[in-house]
Backbone as JSON Lines, residues from 0, in Angstrom:
{"i":0,"aa":"M","n":[0.84,-1.17,0.0],"ca":[0.0,0.0,0.0],"c":[0.88,1.24,0.0]}
{"i":1,"aa":"E","n":[0.6,2.14,-0.89],"ca":[1.39,3.36,-1.01],"c":[0.91,4.39,0.0]}
{"i":2,"aa":"E","n":[1.87,4.99,0.67],"ca":[1.55,6.0,1.68],"c":[1.53,7.37,1.03]}
{"i":3,"aa":"S","n":[0.46,8.12,1.25],"ca":[0.39,9.46,0.68],"c":[1.2,10.42,1.53]}
{"i":4,"aa":"H","n":[1.76,11.41,0.87],"ca":[2.58,12.41,1.57],"c":[1.68,13.51,2.1]}
{"i":5,"aa":"K","n":[1.68,13.65,3.41],"ca":[0.94,14.74,4.04],"c":[1.98,15.69,4.61]}
{"i":6,"aa":"P","n":[1.94,16.96,4.27],"ca":[2.96,17.88,4.76],"c":[2.91,18.01,6.28]}
{"i":7,"aa":"S","n":[4.08,18.12,6.87],"ca":[4.19,18.36,8.3],"c":[3.73,19.78,8.59]}
{"i":8,"aa":"T","n":[3.15,19.97,9.79],"ca":[2.71,21.31,10.16],"c":[3.88,22.27,10.27]}
{"i":9,"aa":"A","n":[5.11,21.76,10.38],"ca":[6.29,22.61,10.46],"c":[6.9,22.9,9.1]}
{"i":10,"aa":"D","n":[6.37,22.3,8.03],"ca":[6.87,22.59,6.69],"c":[6.69,24.08,6.38]}
{"i":11,"aa":"P","n":[7.65,24.66,5.68],"ca":[7.53,26.08,5.34],"c":[6.19,26.46,4.72]}
{"i":12,"aa":"E","n":[5.63,25.6,3.88],"ca":[4.34,25.91,3.25],"c":[3.21,26.0,4.26]}
{"i":13,"aa":"M","n":[3.34,25.3,5.37],"ca":[2.33,25.36,6.42],"c":[2.58,26.54,7.36]}
{"i":14,"aa":"V","n":[3.85,26.86,7.58],"ca":[4.22,27.93,8.5],"c":[3.96,29.31,7.9]}
{"i":15,"aa":"T","n":[4.19,29.45,6.6],"ca":[4.06,30.76,5.94],"c":[2.74,31.48,6.22]}
{"i":16,"aa":"P","n":[1.58,30.84,6.05],"ca":[0.34,31.57,6.3],"c":[0.21,32.04,7.76]}
{"i":17,"aa":"R","n":[0.78,31.28,8.67],"ca":[0.74,31.67,10.08],"c":[1.58,32.91,10.33]}
{"i":18,"aa":"L","n":[2.75,32.96,9.71],"ca":[3.61,34.14,9.87],"c":[2.99,35.37,9.2]}
{"i":19,"aa":"V","n":[2.42,35.18,8.03],"ca":[1.78,36.3,7.35],"c":[0.62,36.83,8.2]}
{"i":20,"aa":"A","n":[-0.18,35.92,8.75],"ca":[-1.31,36.34,9.59],"c":[-0.82,37.09,10.82]}
{"i":21,"aa":"L","n":[0.26,36.64,11.41],"ca":[0.84,37.32,12.57],"c":[1.33,38.71,12.18]}
{"i":22,"aa":"R","n":[2.09,38.78,11.11],"ca":[2.65,40.06,10.67],"c":[1.53,41.05,10.35]}
{"i":23,"aa":"E","n":[0.51,40.59,9.66],"ca":[-0.61,41.46,9.32],"c":[-1.39,41.89,10.56]}
{"i":24,"aa":"A","n":[-1.55,40.98,11.52],"ca":[-2.24,41.32,12.76],"c":[-1.48,42.39,13.54]}
{"i":25,"aa":"L","n":[-0.17,42.41,13.38],"ca":[0.67,43.42,14.03],"c":[0.75,44.71,13.21]}
{"i":26,"aa":"N","n":[0.14,44.7,12.03],"ca":[0.17,45.85,11.11],"c":[1.6,46.26,10.73]}
{"i":27,"aa":"L","n":[2.41,45.25,10.42],"ca":[3.79,45.49,10.03],"c":[4.02,45.06,8.59]}
{"i":28,"aa":"S","n":[4.86,45.8,7.9],"ca":[5.28,45.39,6.56],"c":[6.27,44.24,6.71]}
{"i":29,"aa":"K","n":[6.57,43.58,5.6],"ca":[7.56,42.5,5.64],"c":[8.9,43.03,6.17]}
{"i":30,"aa":"G","n":[9.3,44.18,5.69],"ca":[10.57,44.76,6.11],"c":[10.59,45.12,7.59]}
{"i":31,"aa":"Q","n":[9.5,45.7,8.07],"ca":[9.42,46.06,9.49],"c":[9.48,44.82,10.37]}
{"i":32,"aa":"F","n":[8.77,43.78,9.95],"ca":[8.76,42.54,10.73],"c":[10.15,41.9,10.73]}
{"i":33,"aa":"A","n":[10.78,41.85,9.56],"ca":[12.13,41.28,9.46],"c":[13.1,42.04,10.36]}
{"i":34,"aa":"D","n":[13.04,43.36,10.32],"ca":[13.92,44.17,11.17],"c":[13.66,43.89,12.64]}
{"i":35,"aa":"A","n":[12.39,43.8,13.01],"ca":[12.03,43.59,14.41],"c":[12.53,42.24,14.93]}
{"i":36,"aa":"I","n":[12.46,41.2,14.1],"ca":[12.88,39.87,14.57],"c":[14.35,39.59,14.29]}
{"i":37,"aa":"G","n":[15.03,40.57,13.72],"ca":[16.48,40.49,13.59],"c":[17.01,39.62,12.47]}
{"i":38,"aa":"I","n":[16.27,39.54,11.37],"ca":[16.81,38.83,10.2],"c":[16.77,39.78,9.01]}
{"i":39,"aa":"D","n":[17.62,39.5,8.02],"ca":[17.65,40.41,6.88],"c":[16.37,40.25,6.07]}
{"i":40,"aa":"R","n":[16.02,41.31,5.4],"ca":[14.74,41.39,4.7],"c":[14.62,40.35,3.59]}
{"i":41,"aa":"S","n":[15.71,40.08,2.89],"ca":[15.62,39.09,1.81],"c":[15.38,37.69,2.37]}
{"i":42,"aa":"S","n":[15.98,37.39,3.51],"ca":[15.73,36.09,4.15],"c":[14.27,35.96,4.56]}
{"i":43,"aa":"Y","n":[13.72,37.05,5.14],"ca":[12.33,36.98,5.55],"c":[11.41,36.83,4.33]}
{"i":44,"aa":"S","n":[11.74,37.5,3.26],"ca":[10.95,37.38,2.04],"c":[10.92,35.92,1.57]}
{"i":45,"aa":"K","n":[12.06,35.24,1.65],"ca":[12.13,33.82,1.27],"c":[11.28,32.97,2.2]}
{"i":46,"aa":"I","n":[11.25,33.32,3.48],"ca":[10.41,32.59,4.43],"c":[8.95,32.75,4.05]}
{"i":47,"aa":"E","n":[8.53,33.97,3.73],"ca":[7.12,34.2,3.36],"c":[6.76,33.58,2.02]}
{"i":48,"aa":"K","n":[7.74,33.27,1.2],"ca":[7.48,32.58,-0.06],"c":[7.6,31.07,0.09]}
{"i":49,"aa":"S","n":[7.81,30.61,1.31],"ca":[7.97,29.17,1.62],"c":[9.22,28.58,1.0]}
{"i":50,"aa":"N","n":[10.21,29.41,0.68],"ca":[11.46,28.93,0.1],"c":[12.52,28.67,1.16]}
{"i":51,"aa":"K","n":[12.24,29.04,2.38],"ca":[13.22,28.9,3.46],"c":[12.45,28.68,4.76]}
{"i":52,"aa":"P","n":[12.93,27.76,5.59],"ca":[12.25,27.55,6.87],"c":[12.59,28.64,7.87]}
{"i":53,"aa":"I","n":[11.7,28.85,8.81],"ca":[12.02,29.76,9.9],"c":[12.73,28.93,10.97]}
{"i":54,"aa":"L","n":[13.89,29.39,11.39],"ca":[14.69,28.63,12.33],"c":[14.27,28.92,13.77]}
{"i":55,"aa":"P","n":[14.47,27.95,14.66],"ca":[14.06,28.13,16.06],"c":[14.57,29.4,16.74]}
{"i":56,"aa":"P","n":[15.82,29.85,16.52],"ca":[16.22,31.1,17.17],"c":[15.37,32.3,16.75]}
{"i":57,"aa":"T","n":[14.94,32.31,15.49],"ca":[14.08,33.39,15.01],"c":[12.69,33.25,15.63]}
{"i":58,"aa":"A","n":[12.18,32.03,15.72],"ca":[10.89,31.8,16.37],"c":[10.95,32.22,17.84]}
{"i":59,"aa":"E","n":[12.07,32.0,18.48],"ca":[12.24,32.43,19.89],"c":[12.2,33.95,20.0]}
{"i":60,"aa":"R","n":[12.78,34.65,19.02],"ca":[12.72,36.13,19.04],"c":[11.28,36.61,18.86]}
{"i":61,"aa":"I","n":[10.52,35.93,18.02],"ca":[9.12,36.28,17.84],"c":[8.38,36.12,19.17]}
{"i":62,"aa":"F","n":[8.67,35.06,19.87],"ca":[8.05,34.86,21.18],"c":[8.45,35.96,22.15]}
{"i":63,"aa":"S","n":[9.74,36.29,22.18],"ca":[10.21,37.34,23.09],"c":[9.56,38.68,22.81]}
{"i":64,"aa":"L","n":[9.38,38.99,21.54],"ca":[8.81,40.29,21.16],"c":[7.29,40.35,21.26]}
{"i":65,"aa":"Y","n":[6.62,39.27,20.84],"ca":[5.18,39.33,20.66],"c":[4.39,38.32,21.49]}
{"i":66,"aa":"G","n":[5.09,37.43,22.18],"ca":[4.4,36.44,23.0],"c":[3.77,35.31,22.2]}
{"i":67,"aa":"V","n":[4.13,35.21,20.93],"ca":[3.61,34.16,20.05],"c":[4.64,33.04,20.04]}
{"i":68,"aa":"D","n":[4.23,31.88,20.54],"ca":[5.21,30.8,20.73],"c":[5.31,29.84,19.54]}
{"i":69,"aa":"M","n":[6.21,28.89,19.68],"ca":[6.47,27.92,18.62],"c":[5.29,27.0,18.38]}
{"i":70,"aa":"N","n":[4.42,26.83,19.37],"ca":[3.23,26.0,19.16],"c":[2.37,26.56,18.04]}
{"i":71,"aa":"Y","n":[2.27,27.87,17.97],"ca":[1.52,28.49,16.88],"c":[2.33,28.43,15.58]}
{"i":72,"aa":"I","n":[3.57,28.86,15.64],"ca":[4.39,28.96,14.42],"c":[4.56,27.61,13.74]}
{"i":73,"aa":"Y","n":[4.97,26.6,14.5],"ca":[5.29,25.3,13.9],"c":[4.12,24.32,13.87]}
{"i":74,"aa":"L","n":[3.21,24.42,14.83],"ca":[2.14,23.44,14.92],"c":[0.76,23.99,14.56]}
{"i":75,"aa":"G","n":[0.64,25.31,14.48],"ca":[-0.63,25.91,14.13],"c":[-1.63,25.99,15.27]}
{"i":76,"aa":"R","n":[-1.16,25.87,16.5],"ca":[-2.06,25.92,17.66],"c":[-2.43,27.36,17.97]}
{"i":77,"aa":"V","n":[-3.66,27.71,17.7],"ca":[-4.11,29.07,17.97],"c":[-4.51,29.26,19.43]}
{"i":78,"aa":"D","n":[-4.69,28.17,20.17],"ca":[-5.07,28.28,21.58],"c":[-3.94,28.83,22.45]}
{"i":79,"aa":"T","n":[-2.75,28.91,21.9],"ca":[-1.61,29.43,22.67],"c":[-1.31,30.9,22.36]}
{"i":80,"aa":"L","n":[-2.1,31.49,21.46],"ca":[-1.86,32.89,21.07],"c":[-2.22,33.85,22.2]}
{"i":81,"aa":"P","n":[-1.47,34.95,22.29],"ca":[-1.85,35.99,23.27],"c":[-3.26,36.51,22.95]}
{"i":82,"aa":"A","n":[-4.02,36.8,23.97],"ca":[-5.43,37.21,23.81],"c":[-5.57,38.41,22.87]}
{"i":83,"aa":"H","n":[-4.66,39.38,22.97],"ca":[-4.8,40.59,22.15],"c":[-4.53,40.35,20.67]}
{"i":84,"aa":"L","n":[-3.94,39.22,20.32],"ca":[-3.67,38.9,18.91],"c":[-4.54,37.78,18.37]}
{"i":85,"aa":"S","n":[-5.12,36.98,19.24],"ca":[-5.82,35.77,18.85],"c":[-6.9,36.0,17.8]}
{"i":86,"aa":"A","n":[-7.83,36.91,18.05],"ca":[-8.93,37.15,17.11],"c":[-8.43,37.68,15.78]}
{"i":87,"aa":"K","n":[-7.46,38.6,15.82],"ca":[-6.92,39.17,14.58],"c":[-6.26,38.09,13.72]}
{"i":88,"aa":"I","n":[-5.45,37.26,14.37],"ca":[-4.73,36.21,13.63],"c":[-5.7,35.17,13.1]}
{"i":89,"aa":"T","n":[-6.62,34.73,13.92],"ca":[-7.59,33.72,13.5],"c":[-8.41,34.23,12.32]}
{"i":90,"aa":"S","n":[-8.82,35.48,12.37],"ca":[-9.58,36.08,11.28],"c":[-8.77,36.08,9.99]}
{"i":91,"aa":"R","n":[-7.5,36.44,10.08],"ca":[-6.66,36.49,8.89],"c":[-6.41,35.08,8.34]}
{"i":92,"aa":"L","n":[-6.24,34.11,9.21],"ca":[-6.01,32.74,8.75],"c":[-7.22,32.21,8.0]}
{"i":93,"aa":"T","n":[-8.41,32.49,8.5],"ca":[-9.61,31.98,7.84],"c":[-9.9,32.74,6.54]}
{"i":94,"aa":"S","n":[-9.53,34.02,6.48],"ca":[-9.79,34.77,5.25],"c":[-8.79,34.43,4.15]}
{"i":95,"aa":"H","n":[-7.63,33.9,4.51],"ca":[-6.6,33.52,3.51],"c":[-6.78,32.1,3.03]}
{"i":96,"aa":"S","n":[-7.67,31.35,3.67],"ca":[-7.85,29.93,3.29],"c":[-8.56,29.79,1.97]}
């Protein structure tokens, strides 16, 4: 029996919409978000295009700055989002689907 490939929730293609929803909920441009989390703008652009994974140290900076943890970034758990961002992010995720 052939096993079908199901993407991992941590795959860049799965992570990208979560990061975009977070960035938009914060009302930040790609460049502003990249600067805030301490990575160069071209690298962040590649992350948003699903061409590059977001590394744990960068995810940790996102948590330090915005309180959004790796459970949301890598696993898609919205129940761990800070209350002030939860509704905005959830709304953006459902509108991008």
